[in-house]
C-alpha positions in Angstrom: 14.3 150.8 21.5 12.0 149.2 19.4 12.4 145.4 18.9 13.2 144.1 15.4 9.5 143.3 15.0 8.4 147.0 15.4 10.7 148.5 13.0 9.9 150.0 9.5 5.9 150.5 9.8 5.4 147.0 7.9 3.2 144.7 9.4 4.0 141.6 11.0 1.2 138.8 10.1 1.0 136.0 12.7 -1.1 132.8 11.6 -1.4 130.3 14.2 -2.9 127.1 14.7 -2.4 123.6 15.5 -0.7 120.8 13.4 -2.5 120.1 10.1 -4.9 122.9 10.4 -4.1 124.5 7.1 -2.1 127.6 8.1 1.0 126.8 6.1 -1.3 126.9 2.5 -3.0 130.0 3.7 0.3 131.6 4.9 1.8 131.0 1.3 -1.4 132.4 -0.7 -1.5 135.5 1.2 2.5 135.9 1.4 2.4 135.3 -2.8 -0.5 138.2 -3.1 1.4 140.6 -0.9 5.2 140.2 -1.4 5.6 138.6 2.0 8.1 135.9 3.3 7.4 132.8 5.8 9.5 132.6 9.0 8.1 129.0 10.2 7.7 129.0 14.3 7.6 125.2 14.6 10.3 123.6 16.9 10.7 120.7 14.7 11.2 122.2 11.3 14.0 123.8 12.0 16.5 120.5 11.9 18.2 119.6 8.8 17.3 116.5 7.1 14.3 115.8 9.1 11.9 116.6 6.1 9.1 114.0 5.9 8.8 113.5 9.7 8.2 116.8 10.3 6.0 117.7 7.3 8.0 120.7 6.2 6.7 122.8 3.7 7.7 120.9 0.2 10.3 122.4 -2.1 7.3 123.3 -4.6 5.8 125.7 -1.6 9.2 127.1 -0.7 10.0 127.8 -4.2 6.8 130.1 -4.3 7.4 132.3 -1.1 11.1 132.4 0.7 10.9 130.3 4.0 12.7 131.1 7.1 13.7 128.9 10.1 13.9 125.5 8.2 17.0 123.7 8.4 19.1 125.9 10.5 20.2 123.4 13.0 21.6 119.8 13.1 19.9 117.2 14.6 22.4 116.6 17.1 22.5 120.4 18.2 20.7 122.4 20.8 18.1 125.0 19.9 15.9 126.7 22.2 13.1 129.4 22.1 15.3 132.0 22.9 17.7 131.0 20.2 14.4 131.2 17.5 13.4 134.4 19.4 16.9 136.0 18.1 16.8 134.4 14.7 13.2 135.3 14.0 13.7 139.0 15.5 16.9 139.3 12.8 14.7 137.7 10.1 11.8 140.1 10.6 13.9 143.2 10.2 15.6 141.7 7.1 12.2 141.0 5.7 11.0 144.5 6.0 14.2 146.4 4.9 13.5 144.3 1.5 10.2 146.3 1.6 8.3 142.9 1.9 5.8 141.7 4.7 7.1 139.2 7.3 4.7 136.1 7.8 5.2 134.4 11.5 3.4 131.1 10.9 3.6 128.1 13.3 1.9 126.0 16.1 4.9 126.0 18.5 3.1 128.6 21.1 6.3 129.4 23.0 8.1 130.3 19.7 5.0 132.9 18.9 4.6 134.5 22.3 8.5 134.9 22.4 8.4 137.0 19.3 4.9 138.4 19.9 5.7 139.7 23.3 9.2 140.4 22.9 10.5 137.9 25.6 14.0 138.7 27.3 15.3 135.3 28.1 17.9 134.9 30.7 21.3 133.3 31.1 22.1 129.9 29.7 21.1 126.8 32.1 23.7 125.3 34.9 24.7 122.3 33.4 24.9 120.8 37.0 21.6 121.6 38.1 20.2 120.6 34.3 22.2 117.2 35.0 20.2 116.9 38.5 17.0 117.6 36.8 17.2 115.3 34.0 17.9 112.2 36.4 14.3 113.1 37.7 11.2 110.9 36.1 8.5 113.1 34.3 6.0 112.1 36.9 8.6 113.7 39.6 9.2 116.6 37.2 5.4 117.1 37.1 5.4 117.1 41.0 8.3 119.7 41.2 6.3 122.2 38.7 3.1 121.8 40.4 4.6 122.7 44.1 6.7 125.5 42.6 3.8 126.9 40.2 5.6 126.6 37.5 3.3 126.3 34.0 4.0 122.8 32.3 5.5 123.4 28.4 3.4 122.7 25.4 5.4 119.5 24.8 4.9 118.1 28.1 5.8 114.7 27.2 9.3 115.5 26.3 11.6 115.5 29.4 13.8 118.4 28.0 11.1 120.9 27.3 9.7 120.2 31.0 13.4 120.5 32.3 13.7 124.2 30.4 10.6 125.3 31.9 11.8 124.4 35.2 15.1 126.1 34.7 13.6 129.5 33.1 11.3 129.9 36.2 12.0 133.2 37.5 14.6 133.9 34.7 12.5 134.2 31.8 10.1 136.7 33.5 10.6 140.0 31.0 8.2 140.6 28.5 5.6 142.8 27.3 1.6 142.2 27.7 0.4 143.5 24.6 1.9 142.7 21.1 4.1 144.2 19.3 3.0 147.0 17.2 1.6 146.7 13.6 0.8 143.0 14.1 -2.3 141.0 12.7 -2.9 138.0 15.0 -5.2 135.0 13.6 -5.6 131.4 14.5 -7.0 128.9 12.4 -10.2 127.7 14.0 -10.9 123.7 12.7 -13.9 121.6 14.0 -12.6 118.6 15.7 -13.6 115.8 13.5 -12.2 117.7 10.3 -8.6 118.5 12.2 -8.6 114.7 13.2 -9.2 113.8 9.5 -6.5 116.0 8.2 -4.0 114.7 10.7 -4.8 111.1 9.5 -4.7 112.1 5.7 -0.9 113.6 6.7 0.0 110.6 8.4 -0.9 108.4 5.6 1.0 110.8 3.4 3.8 110.9 5.4 4.5 107.1 5.6 3.8 107.2 1.7 6.5 109.5 1.0 9.2 107.1 3.0 9.9 108.8 6.5 10.7 105.5 8.0 13.7 105.2 5.6 14.4 109.0 6.3 14.1 108.2 10.0 16.9 105.1 9.6 19.5 107.6 7.9 19.2 110.2 10.7 19.2 107.5 13.6 22.1 106.3 11.9 23.8 109.8 11.4 23.0 111.4 14.9 21.9 108.7 17.2 18.3 108.0 18.2 19.2 109.6 21.5 19.9 113.0 20.1 17.8 116.0 20.7 15.7 116.3 17.8 15.0 112.4 17.5 13.3 112.2 20.6 10.1 113.8 19.7 7.4 113.2 17.1 7.5 110.4 15.1 11.0 109.3 14.9 10.8 107.1 18.4 7.9 105.1 17.0 10.0 104.4 13.6 12.9 103.4 16.1 10.4 101.0 18.2 9.3 99.6 14.5 12.8 98.9 13.5 13.8 97.4 16.5 10.4 94.8 16.1 8.6 96.3 19.0 5.9 97.3 16.8 4.2 96.2 13.4 3.8 98.8 10.8 -0.2 99.2 11.6 0.5 99.8 15.4 3.4 102.5 14.4 0.8 104.3 12.2 -2.0 104.1 14.4 0.0 105.7 17.3 1.5 108.2 15.6 -1.8 109.3 14.6 -3.2 109.4 18.1 0.3 111.2 19.3 -0.4 113.9 16.7 -3.9 114.4 17.7 -2.5 114.9 21.4 -0.2 117.5 19.9 -2.8 119.5 18.1 -4.7 119.4 21.4 -1.8 120.7 23.3 -1.2 123.4 21.0 -4.5 124.5 20.9 -4.5 124.4 24.9 -1.7 126.8 24.9 -2.7 129.2 22.0 -6.1 129.6 23.3 -5.0 131.4 26.4 -3.8 134.3 24.3 -6.8 137.1 24.0 -5.4 138.9 21.3 -5.3 135.8 18.8 -8.7 136.5 16.7 -9.9 132.9 15.8 -11.5 132.1 12.3 -12.0 129.3 10.1 -9.7 129.3 7.2 -11.9 130.9 4.5 -13.0 133.7 6.8 -9.0 133.9 8.2 -8.4 134.4 4.6 -10.6 137.1 3.8 -9.9 138.9 7.0 -6.1 139.1 6.5 -6.8 140.0 3.1 -8.9 142.4 3.9 -6.6 144.1 6.3 -3.5 143.7 4.0 -5.3 145.5 1.6 -6.4 148.7 3.7 -2.9 149.0 4.6 -1.7 149.1 1.1 
């Protein structure tokens, strides 16, 4: 039986790239032109209230084109790649049923792959086994992965992602090895110095927009140890509010972490030979031409 992403004959446009690569604007421009709707493949923007710190599409951007997979769970809730896959498949089918084109856009490689190669995820984790793994240090988890030939996840600095990779070994092995049909897959290629400059500019904007106050409110509401608060900028803000870092130190550390995130995202995505890597103008032209030909 065809999966949700293969029905109705309309293409699935997949635009991937590291954080701050410009893929959001590209997707909005093309979706506006061709009557599309965007599904955000981002493990951070799924959380409600985490708007500034995750650099979600702005209200103005979301008003131009329908966006999905944004604000669908609370920061205290658990949300996995399997959850995203089920959600995205459903939304792709709904978008196509409306006669519109689904755009899958983001930098979370596992989310992208789960949809593109129709991953069949295994059962939920064993809570006892999970507790045992969570008691290990990151170094011990890395050693376990190395000994058992388990590939480290995209966000290997976050313990919960490493634990989940171990849990899924031998369980999440059913997948296709060619992309689902009628998919257009483009990656945004950006020179390193340009990408670094974009990351720095976005960091400045995030702090100017009030991310510290946003994090403070989220920390008070959900707790600083809740799942969503353990990644990205929020732990840094927690240290700043506790007096462990200056504002300047926090800002510079955030830029460094976002840069490392971008490199990890690229490492994951570049293993996929089905992605056609193009600079932003060429990416627009390529997808524009393909969609025009299909129309």
